[in-house]
C-alpha positions as CSV (number, residue, x, y, z in Angstrom):
1,F,0.0,0.0,0.0
2,V,1.0,3.6,-0.3
3,I,0.1,6.7,1.7
4,C,0.5,10.0,-0.1
5,A,0.5,13.2,1.9
6,C,0.5,16.4,-0.3
7,G,1.7,14.2,-3.1
8,A,2.3,15.5,-6.6
9,D,1.7,14.0,-10.0
10,T,4.7,15.0,-12.0
11,L,3.3,13.2,-15.1
12,G,0.5,15.8,-15.2
13,M,2.8,18.8,-15.0
14,P,3.4,20.9,-18.1
15,T,6.7,19.9,-19.7
16,D,7.9,23.6,-19.6
17,M,7.3,23.9,-15.9
18,P,10.6,23.6,-13.9
19,S,10.6,20.6,-11.6
20,M,10.8,21.2,-7.8
21,P,13.9,20.0,-6.0
22,L,13.9,16.2,-5.4
23,M,10.8,15.9,-7.7
24,P,12.1,15.2,-11.2
25,L,9.6,15.1,-14.0
26,M,8.7,11.5,-15.0
27,D,8.0,10.1,-18.3
28,K,4.8,8.0,-18.7
29,Q,7.0,5.2,-20.0
30,E,8.4,4.9,-16.5
31,I,4.9,3.7,-15.2
32,P,4.8,-0.1,-15.5
33,E,1.1,-0.6,-16.1
34,A,-0.2,-0.5,-19.6
35,D,-2.8,2.1,-18.9
36,G,-0.5,4.2,-16.6
37,K,-2.5,3.3,-13.5
38,V,-0.8,2.0,-10.3
39,S,-2.3,-1.2,-8.8
40,L,-1.7,-0.6,-5.1
41,P,-4.2,0.3,-2.3
42,S,-3.7,4.0,-1.7
43,F,-4.6,6.6,0.9
44,H,-4.3,10.3,-0.2
45,I,-4.2,13.2,2.2
46,I,-4.9,16.5,0.4
47,G,-5.3,20.0,1.9
48,R,-8.4,21.9,0.8
49,W,-6.4,25.1,0.9
50,D,-3.2,23.7,-0.7
51,P,-2.4,26.0,-3.6
52,V,-1.1,23.0,-5.6
53,R,-3.9,20.5,-4.5
54,W,-4.7,19.7,-8.1
55,W,-1.3,17.9,-8.3
56,S,-2.4,15.7,-5.4
57,S,-5.8,15.1,-6.9
58,S,-4.1,14.2,-10.2
59,L,-1.8,11.8,-8.4
60,A,-4.8,10.1,-6.8
61,E,-6.2,9.5,-10.3
62,L,-3.1,7.5,-11.2
63,Y,-4.1,4.8,-8.7
64,R,-6.7,2.1,-9.5
65,D,-9.6,1.5,-7.1
66,T,-8.7,-2.2,-7.1
67,P,-7.0,-4.5,-5.9
68,G,-7.5,-2.5,-2.7
69,P,-9.2,0.7,-1.7
70,K,-8.3,4.2,-3.0
71,V,-9.2,6.6,-0.1
72,L,-9.0,10.4,-0.4
73,H,-9.1,12.5,2.8
74,Y,-9.2,16.3,2.5
75,T,-7.9,18.3,5.5
76,N,-9.0,21.8,6.2
77,E,-5.4,22.9,5.8
78,G,-2.9,23.9,3.1
79,H,0.2,22.1,2.0
80,E,1.1,20.7,5.4
81,L,0.2,17.9,7.8
82,P,-0.7,19.6,11.1
83,M,-0.5,17.8,14.4
84,S,-4.3,18.4,14.7
85,L,-4.7,15.4,12.4
86,A,-4.0,13.1,15.4
87,R,-7.2,14.5,17.0
88,D,-9.3,14.4,13.8
89,H,-11.7,11.5,14.3
90,E,-12.8,11.3,10.7
91,F,-9.2,11.0,9.6
92,R,-8.3,8.4,12.2
93,D,-11.3,6.3,11.3
94,K,-10.5,6.4,7.6
95,L,-6.9,5.6,8.2
96,K,-7.7,2.7,10.6
97,S,-10.2,1.3,8.2
98,F,-7.7,1.6,5.3
99,L,-4.9,-0.1,7.3
100,M,-7.1,-2.9,8.8
101,P,-6.6,-5.4,6.0
102,F,-2.8,-5.1,6.4
103,T,-2.6,-5.7,10.2
104,V,-1.6,-9.1,11.6
105,G,-3.6,-10.4,14.5
106,D,-5.4,-8.2,17.0
């Protein structure tokens, strides 16, 4: 599984846009799936006020809904993961539900 927090789809970036440090632009040929979609369960954390949230939404679209869930959680924040997420019951419930199939035992 993968958890993406404020992730960015560099495949969807315009080719003339300079890449951000440590985020090289990727070529679609680097994605192994024939349709360019990733077959992994994914949990995406996106800030409603993030000025580049469309990159995160575009990244989420690169993941299939199967073989596992694709969960999107929107925070009421920008491009950050605030400590208040630890007290966000909706977030905790979504994350717990997402991780449940991957836990061993009780």
